[in-house]
C-alpha positions in Angstrom: 106.3 70.6 103.7 106.5 72.4 100.4 108.3 75.7 100.1 106.4 78.9 99.3 107.9 82.3 99.0 104.8 84.5 98.3 103.9 84.7 102.1 106.3 84.6 105.0 104.0 82.1 106.6 103.7 80.0 103.4 100.7 78.8 101.5 101.3 75.1 101.8 98.6 72.5 102.9 99.5 72.6 106.6 99.2 76.4 106.6 95.8 76.2 104.9 94.6 73.8 107.5 96.0 76.0 110.3 94.2 79.0 109.0 90.9 77.0 109.3 91.7 76.3 112.9 92.5 80.0 113.4 89.3 81.1 111.8 87.2 78.8 114.0 88.9 80.2 117.1 88.3 83.8 116.1 85.0 83.4 114.2 82.7 84.6 117.1 84.9 87.7 117.6 84.8 88.5 113.9 81.0 88.1 113.7 80.5 90.2 116.8 82.6 93.0 115.2 80.7 92.8 112.0 77.4 93.0 113.9 78.6 96.1 115.8 79.7 97.6 112.5 76.2 97.0 110.9 77.4 94.8 108.1 74.4 93.0 106.7 72.2 91.9 103.8 72.6 93.6 100.5 75.9 95.3 101.3 79.2 95.2 99.3 82.1 94.2 101.6 85.8 94.0 100.9 87.6 91.1 102.4 91.2 92.4 102.2 93.9 89.7 102.4 91.2 87.0 102.3 93.6 84.1 102.2 91.7 80.8 101.5 88.4 82.6 102.3 87.2 81.3 105.6 85.9 84.7 106.6 84.8 85.4 103.0 82.3 82.6 103.2 80.9 83.8 106.5 80.6 87.4 105.1 78.9 86.0 102.0 76.2 84.3 104.2 75.8 87.6 106.1 75.3 89.9 103.0 73.2 87.2 101.2 72.5 86.8 97.5 71.7 90.5 97.1 75.1 91.6 98.5 78.6 91.0 97.3 81.9 90.1 99.0 85.0 91.1 97.1 87.8 88.8 98.2 91.3 90.2 97.6 94.5 88.3 97.9 97.7 87.6 96.0 98.1 83.9 96.6 96.9 81.7 93.7 96.9 78.7 96.0 94.6 80.4 98.5 92.3 81.9 95.9 92.0 78.5 94.2 90.8 77.0 97.5 88.3 79.8 97.9 87.0 79.4 94.3 86.5 75.7 94.9 84.4 76.4 98.0 82.5 79.2 96.3 81.4 76.9 93.5 80.6 74.0 95.9 78.4 76.2 98.1 76.9 78.2 95.2 78.0 81.5 96.7 77.7 83.6 93.6 77.9 86.8 95.7 81.7 86.2 96.1 83.9 88.0 93.6 87.5 86.9 93.7 90.2 89.5 92.8 93.8 88.5 92.6 96.0 91.5 93.7 99.3 92.1 95.4 98.5 94.9 97.8 102.2 95.8 98.3 102.5 96.4 94.5 99.8 99.0 94.7 97.1 96.8 93.1 93.6 97.5 94.3 90.3 97.0 92.6 88.3 100.0 91.5 85.2 99.5 93.6 82.9 101.3 96.0 82.0 99.3 99.1 79.9 99.6 102.2 82.5 98.0 104.4 85.9 96.5 104.5 87.3 93.7 106.7 90.9 92.8 107.4 92.4 90.4 109.9 96.2 90.1 110.3 96.8 91.7 107.0 98.5 95.0 107.7 101.1 93.2 109.9 102.6 91.6 106.8 102.5 94.5 104.4 105.5 96.6 103.4 103.3 99.6 102.7 100.4 99.4 105.2 99.6 103.1 105.3 99.3 103.2 101.5 97.0 100.1 101.5 94.8 101.6 104.2 94.5 104.7 102.1 93.4 102.6 99.1 90.8 100.8 101.2 89.6 104.1 102.6 89.1 105.6 99.2 86.9 102.6 98.2 84.6 103.0 101.2 81.4 105.1 100.7 80.6 107.9 103.1 79.2 106.4 106.2 80.8 103.1 105.4 82.9 101.2 107.8 86.3 99.5 108.2 86.7 96.6 110.7 90.2 95.5 111.6 91.8 92.9 113.8 95.5 93.3 114.2 98.2 92.7 116.9 99.4 95.6 119.0 101.6 93.6 121.4 102.5 90.3 119.9 105.0 89.4 122.6 102.3 89.0 125.2 101.9 85.5 123.8 103.3 82.8 126.0 102.8 80.5 128.9 101.9 82.0 132.3 105.1 80.3 133.6 108.4 81.7 132.1 109.5 79.7 129.1 112.8 80.7 127.4 112.0 78.2 124.5 108.7 79.9 123.8 110.3 83.3 124.0 112.8 82.2 121.4 110.0 81.1 119.1 108.1 84.4 119.4 111.2 86.4 118.8 112.0 84.4 115.7 108.4 84.9 114.4 108.6 88.6 114.9 112.0 88.8 113.3 110.8 86.9 110.2 107.9 89.2 109.8 110.0 92.3 110.1 112.7 91.1 107.8 109.9 90.5 105.2 108.9 94.1 105.5 106.0 93.7 108.0 105.4 94.9 111.5 103.8 92.6 114.1 102.6 95.4 116.3 100.9 97.4 113.6 97.5 98.1 115.2 98.3 101.3 117.1 99.6 103.3 114.0 96.4 102.3 112.2 94.4 104.5 114.6 96.3 107.6 113.6 96.2 106.8 109.9 92.4 106.3 110.0 91.9 109.6 111.7 94.1 111.2 109.0 91.8 109.6 106.4 88.8 111.3 107.9 87.4 108.2 109.6 85.8 108.3 113.0 87.0 105.5 115.2 83.9 104.0 116.9 85.5 101.1 118.8 89.0 100.4 120.0 88.9 97.2 122.0 91.8 95.0 123.1 91.4 91.2 122.9 93.6 89.2 125.1 92.8 86.0 126.9 94.3 83.6 129.4 93.4 80.1 128.1 93.8 76.5 129.1 94.2 73.3 127.0 91.1 72.5 125.0 90.1 76.1 124.5 89.7 76.9 120.7 92.4 79.6 121.0 94.7 77.1 122.6 94.3 74.9 119.5 94.9 78.0 117.4 98.1 78.9 119.2 99.3 75.3 119.3 98.7 74.9 115.6 100.7 78.1 114.8 103.6 76.8 117.0 103.5 73.4 115.3 103.4 74.7 111.8 105.3 78.0 112.3 108.4 76.4 113.8 108.7 74.3 110.6 108.4 77.4 108.5 111.0 79.2 110.6 113.4 76.3 110.0 112.7 76.5 106.3 113.4 80.3 106.3 116.5 79.9 108.4 115.3 81.5 111.6 115.6 78.3 113.7 117.8 75.2 113.4 116.1 71.8 113.3 117.5 71.2 116.8 116.0 74.5 118.1 112.7 73.7 116.5 112.5 70.3 118.1 113.5 71.6 121.5 110.8 74.3 121.3 108.1 71.7 120.4 109.2 69.4 123.2 109.1 72.2 125.7 105.6 73.1 124.7 104.4 69.5 124.9 105.8 69.2 128.4 104.2 72.5 129.4 100.8 71.5 127.9 100.8 68.2 129.8 101.6 69.8 133.1 98.8 70.4 135.6 97.5 74.0 135.6 98.9 74.9 132.2 97.7 78.3 131.0 98.7 80.6 128.2 98.3 84.3 127.4 97.3 85.0 123.8 99.0 87.7 121.7 97.3 91.0 122.2 94.9 91.9 119.4 93.2 95.3 118.8 89.8 95.4 117.4 89.3 98.7 115.4 85.9 99.8 113.9 85.9 103.1 112.1 83.3 104.9 110.1 84.0 107.2 107.1 82.8 110.7 108.0 80.0 112.2 105.9 82.1 115.3 105.1 84.8 113.1 103.5 86.3 115.0 100.5 88.4 112.2 99.0 
């Protein structure tokens, strides 16, 4: 596994593959949120923190050739992967914008909607970035967000000290990098301050069994994430191996069930009397 310092989770090949598993597990939830928000043909949509662009491509299909998706990320590795797919699929409606959000970089655009999934949790200045997004949205436009509000709900339904150790290491690594795993609830107040009306606040948390798409998502994060935590110094090799062995034993046991980390879906509309 190659080292990467531009994201706490890395941008190596295993992480790119894991993000694909993650997107497939959460694709239906994202699309349902976009539908509720009224995102559709001909619109301009910001995909903030787009990564390798799995959601970007879905949004591009949704807005069609008369719309535009502005994909924003700082990782050259991820944006290169998106560009290759954009060309291969002839998705001319995708515009790629390299930008480090924490450095205050943001494109000068006006959009109908913005989408962000697990972006704010990793930012050093999430309130500032939200303000920049808000300023780019037209009156009556919408922001759709999926972020964690209680990350430590994640774990087996049977107590597992090894899994708890892993989750605590994950949260520590994010916080030490300047992020906040449980960022979702502050976003609600910030949106209100920015003169957005919150139309939907919906928790997403599931109890899943092996074979469920979200099981594969969680498993892939455990598998890839523990290696990254060793690389960053949050786990020893022995601890990582022990965590993985415990998970494999748990997964193989009859009646294995897991609770997912608690996500909050936020959909907010910019008020018509916006003065920004």
